[in-house]
C-alpha positions in Angstrom: 71.6 85.0 75.2 74.1 86.6 77.1 72.7 85.3 80.1 72.0 82.2 78.8 76.2 81.9 77.4 77.5 82.8 81.1 75.2 80.6 83.0 77.4 77.9 84.8 75.3 75.1 83.1 76.3 76.5 79.9 79.6 77.1 80.5 80.5 73.7 82.3 78.5 71.4 79.2 80.5 73.6 77.0 84.0 72.2 79.0 82.5 68.6 78.4 82.3 69.7 74.1 85.7 71.3 74.3 87.7 68.7 76.4 86.8 65.6 73.8 90.3 64.7 72.6 92.2 67.3 74.4 92.7 65.4 77.5 96.3 65.1 76.5 97.2 68.8 75.8 99.2 70.6 78.6 97.5 73.7 78.8 93.9 71.9 79.2 95.1 69.6 82.6 96.4 72.3 84.0 92.8 74.4 83.9 91.4 70.9 84.6 93.2 70.9 87.7 91.3 73.7 89.2 87.9 73.3 86.8 85.5 74.6 89.4 87.6 77.4 90.2 88.0 78.5 86.7 84.6 78.1 85.5 83.3 80.0 88.2 85.9 82.7 87.8 85.2 83.0 84.2 81.3 83.4 85.1 82.0 86.1 87.6 84.3 88.1 85.1 81.5 87.8 82.5 78.7 88.7 85.0 80.6 92.0 86.4 82.0 93.2 82.7 85.5 92.6 83.9 86.2 89.6 81.7 88.8 90.8 78.4 89.9 88.4 75.9 93.6 87.4 75.8 96.4 87.4 73.6 96.9 84.5 70.8 99.8 81.7 70.4 100.7 81.7 67.1 102.1 78.7 64.7 101.5 77.5 61.5 100.3 73.6 60.2 100.5 72.0 56.4 97.1 70.6 55.9 98.4 70.4 52.6 98.0 74.1 52.4 100.3 75.9 54.7 98.3 77.7 57.3 99.0 80.5 60.1 97.4 79.1 62.8 96.5 81.8 66.4 95.3 79.7 69.2 93.6 81.6 72.1 94.1 80.4 75.8 91.8 77.4 77.3 89.9 80.1 79.1 89.0 82.1 75.9 88.2 78.9 73.6 86.2 77.7 76.7 84.1 80.9 76.3 84.0 80.3 72.2 82.4 76.5 72.6 79.6 78.5 75.1 79.0 81.2 72.9 78.6 78.8 70.0 76.0 76.6 71.7 73.8 79.4 72.5 74.3 81.7 69.0 74.6 78.9 66.8 71.0 77.6 66.5 69.3 81.3 65.8 72.0 82.2 63.0 71.9 78.9 61.6 68.2 79.4 60.5 69.2 82.6 58.8 71.6 81.0 56.4 70.9 79.6 52.7 70.8 75.7 52.6 73.8 75.8 50.2 76.3 77.1 53.1 78.1 73.9 53.6 80.9 74.5 56.1 80.9 74.3 59.9 77.5 73.7 59.8 76.2 70.4 61.7 75.2 67.5 59.1 77.3 69.4 56.4 80.8 69.5 55.5 83.1 68.7 52.3 81.8 65.4 51.7 77.9 66.4 51.9 79.3 69.4 49.8 80.8 67.8 46.9 78.0 65.2 46.6 75.3 68.2 46.8 77.5 69.9 43.6 77.0 66.7 42.1 72.9 66.8 42.9 72.8 70.5 41.6 74.7 69.4 38.5 72.1 66.6 37.8 69.3 68.9 38.3 70.3 71.9 35.8 71.6 69.6 33.5 68.6 67.5 33.1 70.4 64.6 33.8 73.1 65.3 32.1 71.4 65.7 28.8 72.6 69.3 28.5 75.7 71.2 29.0 76.7 73.5 31.8 79.1 75.8 32.6 80.8 76.3 36.1 82.5 79.7 37.2 84.4 78.8 40.3 85.9 81.8 42.3 87.7 82.5 45.3 88.2 85.4 48.1 91.6 86.5 48.2 93.1 85.9 51.8 89.6 85.7 53.3 90.1 85.6 57.1 92.6 88.4 57.2 90.1 90.3 55.0 87.4 90.0 57.2 86.8 93.8 58.3 85.8 94.2 62.2 83.6 97.1 61.8 81.6 95.3 58.8 81.2 92.0 60.5 80.2 93.9 63.8 77.4 95.7 62.0 76.1 92.8 60.5 75.9 90.9 64.1 74.6 94.3 65.5 71.6 94.2 62.8 70.3 90.6 64.1 71.5 90.8 67.7 69.3 92.8 70.2 71.4 92.0 73.6 73.8 94.9 74.1 75.8 92.9 76.6 76.1 90.0 73.8 77.4 92.4 71.3 79.9 94.2 73.9 81.1 90.3 74.5 81.3 89.7 70.8 83.1 93.2 70.1 85.6 92.3 72.8 86.6 88.8 70.8 86.3 90.5 67.3 88.8 93.0 68.5 91.3 90.8 70.2 92.7 89.9 66.9 94.4 92.9 64.8 93.3 91.8 61.6 90.6 90.2 60.4 89.5 86.5 62.4 92.2 84.2 63.3 92.1 80.8 62.2 92.1 78.9 65.2 89.0 80.5 66.8 85.8 78.4 67.0 84.0 81.5 66.8 85.8 82.5 63.9 83.9 79.7 61.8 80.5 81.0 62.4 81.8 84.5 62.0 83.0 83.7 58.5 79.5 82.2 57.5 77.9 85.5 59.4 79.7 87.5 57.1 79.7 85.8 53.8 75.7 85.2 54.4 74.9 88.6 52.8 77.1 87.6 49.9 75.1 84.3 49.4 71.8 86.2 49.8 73.0 88.4 46.8 73.9 85.5 44.4 70.6 83.5 45.3 67.9 86.8 45.4 70.0 89.4 43.4 71.6 87.3 40.8 69.1 84.5 40.6 71.5 81.7 40.4 69.8 78.7 41.7 73.0 76.6 41.1 74.9 78.1 44.0 77.2 76.1 46.9 79.5 77.8 49.1 82.1 76.2 51.3 83.9 79.3 53.5 85.5 81.5 50.6 85.4 78.8 48.2 82.4 78.8 45.7 80.8 77.9 42.6 78.1 79.0 40.6 76.5 76.4 37.5 74.3 77.7 34.9 73.7 76.3 31.5 74.5 79.5 29.9 78.0 80.6 29.7 77.7 84.5 28.5 75.1 84.3 31.8 78.3 83.3 34.2 80.6 85.6 32.3 78.0 88.6 33.6 77.8 87.5 37.2 82.0 87.9 37.4 81.9 92.1 37.6 78.9 92.1 39.6 80.2 89.6 42.2 83.5 91.3 42.2 81.7 94.9 42.7 79.5 93.3 45.6 82.6 91.8 47.6 84.4 94.9 47.3 81.7 97.7 48.1 79.6 95.4 50.8 82.3 93.4 52.4 85.8 94.9 51.4 86.7 91.8 50.2 88.6 91.0 46.8 88.1 87.8 44.3 91.4 86.6 43.8 92.2 87.0 40.1 94.1 84.3 39.4 91.2 82.0 40.8 88.5 82.7 38.5 88.0 79.5 36.5 84.8 79.1 33.7 84.5 75.6 32.2 82.4 72.9 31.3 81.2 70.7 34.2 82.2 67.9 31.7 85.8 69.1 31.6 86.3 68.4 35.6 85.8 70.8 38.4 88.4 71.3 40.9 86.3 71.4 44.2 86.9 70.7 48.1 89.8 67.9 47.4 88.4 66.3 44.4 87.8 66.7 40.8 84.2 66.4 40.0 82.9 65.4 37.1 79.0 64.6 36.1 79.0 61.0 36.7 81.9 60.4 39.2 84.6 62.3 41.2 88.6 61.2 41.8 91.1 62.8 43.8 93.6 65.4 43.0 96.6 64.2 41.5 98.6 66.2 44.6 96.1 64.3 46.7 96.7 61.1 45.8 100.7 61.5 46.0 100.5 62.8 49.5 98.5 60.2 50.8 100.7 57.4 49.3 103.3 59.2 50.5 102.3 59.2 54.0 99.9 55.9 54.4 100.9 53.9 57.3 99.0 51.0 58.9 97.7 53.1 61.8 96.3 56.1 59.3 95.3 53.4 56.5 91.9 53.5 57.8 91.3 57.3 57.8 92.9 57.4 54.3 90.2 54.5 53.1 87.5 56.6 54.7 88.4 59.6 52.2 88.6 57.3 49.8 85.4 55.9 49.6 83.8 59.1 48.3 85.5 59.1 44.8 86.7 56.7 42.6 89.5 55.2 43.9 90.1 51.5 43.1 93.9 52.0 41.6 95.2 53.9 44.8 93.4 51.6 47.0 95.3 48.7 45.5 98.5 50.5 45.4 98.3 51.6 49.4 97.2 48.2 50.0 100.1 46.9 48.0 102.8 49.5 49.8 101.6 47.6 53.4 101.6 44.0 52.0 98.0 43.6 52.9 95.8 41.6 51.2 94.2 42.6 47.9 90.5 42.5 47.5 88.9 40.1 45.2 86.1 40.9 42.5 82.9 39.2 42.1 84.5 36.7 40.1 87.0 35.9 42.8 89.9 37.4 41.2 92.4 39.6 42.6 92.4 43.1 41.2 95.1 44.2 39.4 96.2 47.7 38.8 97.1 48.0 35.3 99.2 51.2 33.9 98.5 53.5 31.2 101.3 52.4 28.8 100.3 48.6 29.6 97.1 49.0 28.9 98.0 51.1 25.5 
């Protein structure tokens, strides 16, 4: 696997993937000026064992939560892509189906659709009340233990050179794994795979879905889910040195609405969070309307769409009777 990663073909193919949508970046343009020399040098350093991962450029973004991002150099990020191209297919086979972050053909929208499908199955087409336990890992990326992560990687990887390389990447960051590294996404799934297996095979929870460190358990028995909380807390700490966020343990009926991945999910539909609606309304422009409109297709959002169109002075769509939709406030309807 190490030889595949450092091969010139893989490095150049990884560059083709990496440079997409980054041509305007100064550091990417500078690396590309001497592309062949830079890639051949990276190949030689990896082959000879002289490669060492560099430091990080740190900054904050709001998406909408304020997040601390640590960005590696172009050379190091190129290597991250080369590694993912080789190891991802192997690891993906080991993950449970309902791990939904940073995997092909998955993502947030697919995850909330899957949540709806699981809810239908457990509730027998909404004929039974089901309960949802929602949990969150406290400061997940900062809390990933290097030794435990490396031990998990070593259990499934027999290529010593690859282990040395991944160790160099993991230990290039002082604490946890950095938001910003492409490798951090797969490392997070590898690390949490032990927890996924515990929930599915030890707790035997069929209604389980996880997106990074944000996960839910669905079951018709409230008492059963309550009994899972201390078991999950103990497993996470004893096996992964992770702490369940004490203020983000939520146990409620599915019918009352579950806040998950940006949506409030109900048995028959889902809507955007109120904060998300406000943020979209405040930020919408003619340039980004299509992007927001795509997001709204995944939930019940007719009134918000009309308000956005009115704000942008666009035509309001007509209903099947040829009349334009009108937004009626709760006070007016009352």
